[in-house]
N, C-alpha and C positions, 0 to 999 in steps of 0.2 A: 082676149083684154088683161089689161094689168091695172091693177090698183095700186093706188098710192095713198098714202096720213095724208086725210085730209086734215088734220091738226097739227100746229106746228108746233116746237114746243117752244114752250113760254115759259117766264115768271125761272123759279128753280131750277125744271127741266132743263133750260134752255142754261144752265150753267154747269150741271153738271154729266159726270161723262157719263154716255152707253153704251151696251152692250155686251154677250156673253164672256160672263167669267171677272167683269167689273169689280162687283162684290167680294169673293175670294182675291181676287190681287190687290184691293185694296186693303182688305185685313190683313192680311200678310204682310204689310210696309209694314200695316200701324203696328201691329203686334210687337217686331223688330225693333220700333222705333221706341219703343215703351221701354222694352229690355235694357234697351241702349241709353235713353234717356234715365236708368232707376243707376245704369253704374257708372257713366259720361262723369259726371262732376268732380268723381269721387276718383278717378281711377289714380291723382299723385299719391292719395294716402291707404290705395288699395296693397298698392304694389311690393311702395317701404314697407307697410304694418306686417302683410302678410312672408313677405322673405326677408327681412331684417339685413336692410340694405336702403345706402344713401338714397337718399330722392334723385340726387345727380346721375347715380350707376341707372336707374330706372331709366329716367329723360333718355342717354346716352343708350341703352338697349331697344326702346324702343324705335329712336329714328336709327335704328342701322336696319333692326328690323325689316320696317318700312322697308326700308331703301331694298334690304336684301327680297326683299319678295316679287318687286316691279316685275324683274324680267321673266318670271313664271304667268305675269298677264299676255303674254303675245300666245302660249300655249291654252291657254283658258280662254280669249278671242275665236283661236280655231273650235276647240269646244263648244261654247255657241253658236259658231257658223254650221257644224256638220251637227249639231245634236240638239239645238234647242236653246233658246235661254229658258225656261222652264226646271231639265234637270240639274243646270248650273247652279239655277238658285237654291232649290232646295238641298242639294249638294252642298254648297256656299253656310246656308243657314244654319245644317245639321254638323256642319267644321266646326263652326263659331260655335253650336253648343257644349261640345263635346269641350273644346279648347277651352271656355271658362271652366268647363265642369276642372279641368286637367288643372287649370290654375289655381285651384282649391284645396288640391289632392295631392298636386305633386310640386310641392317648397323647393325648387330648388332653383339656380338662375338659371341653368346649362336649360330645364326644364322651360322656367319662365322666357325662355330665347326664341326657343325649337314653337311654344304657342305660340309665340308673337309675330313669328313671319307665317305661319296659319294662320292664323286670323287675319294680321295684315291683306295676306292674299284673297283672302273669300271678301274682305271688306272693301278692296277692290272689286272683286268677281263679281260682285251685290251691283255694284253701280257703273258695271259694264251691260248685263245680264238684264236687271230693271229695266230700261230705259227699251232693251231689244224686247222682251216680254211683252210691254206695252205697245209699240209698233205691228209688234207680230197679232196683238190681241185684237188691237181697237177698229172700228170701224171703217170704214172711208170718212173724212174729214173729221174723224174723234182722238186724233194721235196726239194732238196738243194740250184736251183735254184730258185722259191717262196720262201724259207727264205732268201736268199740272197734279193731278191729286198725288201721286205719287212726293210732291213738295210738299202740298199741303197737309197729307197724315204724315210723315216724318217729321215736321215743325211740331205738327201737335200731340205726336207719341214723347219726341222729344222732351216736352215743356210737361204733358201729365208723368212722363216715365222721371223727370224731377223730383217733382209736387212727391211722386210714391215713394223714389228713393227716399226722400228727406224724411219720410216718415220709419223708414227701414231701418238707418242709421240712425241707433241712440249711440252704445259708446262699444270699444269694446272688438277684439276681432270675430268673433262670433258675429255682427252686424254683419262689417265686411263680406264674410264667405257670403251671407245672405244676397247681398248683392249681386258680386258674382253669382250665382244659384240663380237668382233672377234674369238676370240678364242670358243665362243660357237657356233656360225657362222660355223666356220669351224666342228666343231664335228658332229652337225645336217648335212651337208653335205655328212659329212664321214658315217654317219648311213644311209640317204637315197640313198645315191650311190650304197650300198649293199642288200637294199632291194629287188630290181626283180632279185639279184644274184639266181642260182638256185641249192640246193649242194644234194648230194647222201644223201635217206635219210639214218638215223642213225637203225643200225640192232641190232635187241636183245641180249644182253649180252647173253653168253655163261656160265651158270656157273661155267660151269669143268672149262673156261680158264679167270677164273677171279682169279688177285693175293690175298695177304693179305693185302696189299694196298704200298702203297710207302715206310711208313718210315719201313717195314721190307724187301724191299727191294735193297739188299747188292749192285749191283755193281750201279743203281740208284742212291741211299744217297751218294753212295762215286763221279759220275758225278755232283750232287748236292751240293753237300760240294766244288770237285772246283768250279763252278760257282758261288758258291755264295762267296770265296778266288777270281777268278776272278773279280767278280762286285765290289767288295769294292774297288780294287784296281782300275779299272776303274774310279770308282767314286773318289777315291783317288784323284789321277792325274789331272782331271776335277777340283775338290775344291781345290788343294793343289798347283798347278803346278805356275800359276799367282805370287801369294802370295811369294814361297818360290825364285819366282828369280827375282821380283822385293826385296824382302826387306833381303833375303843372298846373292843370285848369283850378287846383283848390275847389272843384264840386263835391260834397258828398259824398260819403259811401254811396248813400241810397240810391242815389241818382244812378250808378251803376247799372242796378236790380231794375229800377225801372224804364231805364230806356231799352234794354233786353226784350224785357216781358214786352213793352210797346211795340218792338220791332216783332217779337215770335207769335203774338195777337195779331197784328197785320197782317201778316204772312200769310195767316190761316185761313182770316178772314175775308182776305182779296183776292188770293191766287186764283182760285178756279175764276170768278167775275172778272181781273183782271183780264186774264186768259180768253177768256171768252169774246171780251172788247175790245183783245189787240188781234185777236187772228183777222180782224178787215183791214189790218197794216202789214204791209212788209218787213219781213225779220231784219232785215239791214234795219229800218228807218225806225223800229223798237228799240234794236241794239246801241246805236247813234243814241236815242233820245234817253233810254236809260244812264249809259254809262256817262252822259254827261251832269245827270241829277245825280249821280255819286260823286263825279268831278268836283263840281261847286260843294257839296257835302266835305269833301276833304281836303279841299280850300279851306272853309271855312275854319276846321278842327284847326287848319294850321293857324289862322288868325286872329280865331276866339281867344287867345290869352291875356284882353286886355279889358274882361268882360269879368263881372262877381253878382255874387249874391242871386237875386231873381232873376234880373236880365240872362247871368250864364246858365242856370233853370230853363229859361224860355227856349234862351237859342239853342241849348243841346236837345229839348223835344221834338224842335220845328225839324233841328236839323235829322234829327233820327227818322222822320215822317215822309222829308227827301230822302233820305236814304234810301229807306225802306219802298218807299216810290221806286227808284231806281233798281232797285234789288230785283225787285218783283218786276220790271219792265228785262233787265237783261239776262232774269234766271229764262224767262218764258222765250227769248229769241236765241242762245244762246244751245238751250239744251234740242229747238227748233231745230237747227242749224246742223247740228248735231248729228241727227237722225233722219233729215232730208240727205243731206249730202252722197252720205258711202252707197256705194251700188247696197243694194237689196240683201244677195248673195255673200257678203264681207261685213256685214254692219257689226257684229260681233267684234269682229276684228281690230276692225275702226274704232270702234267705243272703246278693245280695251285699250290699243295706241292712245289716245287720249287718256287712257286712264294711270296711265307712265308717266305722261308729262306733267299734269296735274298729281303725281306724285314725289316726284321729283319740284314741281314747285311750292307744293304744301308743306316737304321736308326744307326748307330752306324757312319760311316763317319764323319760327320761333331765334333762333342765332339772330336776324336783320330785326327784325323788330326789338328785342330784346339789346342790339346795339346803342341800337339809335336811341331808341328809351332813356339811355344811359347817356346818352354822349350829347345826343340833338336831336328833342323829342317832337319838336314841328317837322323838321325834317323828316320823318317817318312818315308826318303829312304828304309835305310836299311830293317823296319820292314815289306815294302810291297812285295821286293826281296824276303825276305825270305818267305812269303807268295806265293806269283807268282814259287818262286824254289819247295814250300810245293807241289804244284801242277802237278808238273814234277814228284815228287815222287809218288804220289799218282794216277796216274796213269800210271808210272811202273807198282806199284806194284799190278794194280788189272784189268791189259792189257787183261790175259788168259782171265776172268770174263765177263767182254765189248767182246771182238772175239767170246768168246761163247754164248752169248748173242744176237748177233746180227747175227749169224749163225741160231740161232733156231727161230728169231720171221722171217728169209725172209726163 
């Protein structure tokens, strides 16, 4: 005779992820994000001050090293498939801790470049291995909640870390060194928290079930392309919104920080409840709806040059709420598709392939955003609106393939 849980999950329990290992998994993600949040806002202060080189040279090195690191992701993907995501996540965290200690210890441009390649590769490895670990640990029906947990604690950690960083950085080189060491400490603790976590053994791959590779999997390739376009748009909004608001729309400088605070707060508070609510809908439906909301925001930004004063402030606040709702829906759907479509034995390789595509997309953002803001500011938002609308068309075009693959996988 079997027994069942007679008390269904209600209230907060119905929203939060459950299962063995959820606490160390979430804590590791939170601590790593806290360290990153401490350091990230001051990146372009940190390196020029410690190395004594111009800001443009720092930017060039960071861009080049990020691209150089991308081919290593194919090797990282195979490691995830063969060893499991947990050891890859631990190694990535500990190597990043060593890299930031190296930054403050060896202040030379060659060391800077080498450590930057290492850290860029480990950042990408983390972004491929973390969802793979969520898939490996999540009980049946809990996968989307575990994936949402990573996004929730990341946003909370980045926000909290930024506040902590603002208390650490007072003035002078010593404060910048403490920022680097705080980030190193965050990664060290994030790796150690995962150390005692036990994960299911990696089963040997069945050659009959292996695919021909992510680059030959049409449904997954479409999802990777959609993800890369949406990632480009998200980074462009993050990079270009403040400059556009102040320089083109004439909004007060304080409003930019307020909008990003609204965005971060909504992401932290509503990511898990939103995910729970959206699980009843298909991923393609959610992705189309979310992309439509983001497109509406982008078009409104391009048309908002006629507003001023209080009307502009209200317009931007309402627009950010709409954008965030779209971002929540898009994030839920694209993470679900990226982890749902690959063959289980090759999840690491497929997610690593996606990180290569996202890395190339992200590397283009600073140049394109800067060029358009300088020459045709409204054109930036029209371009991103077109890209987001293209993702809607792409999803609708391959929806039958995506649905067929999902049914086959389950």
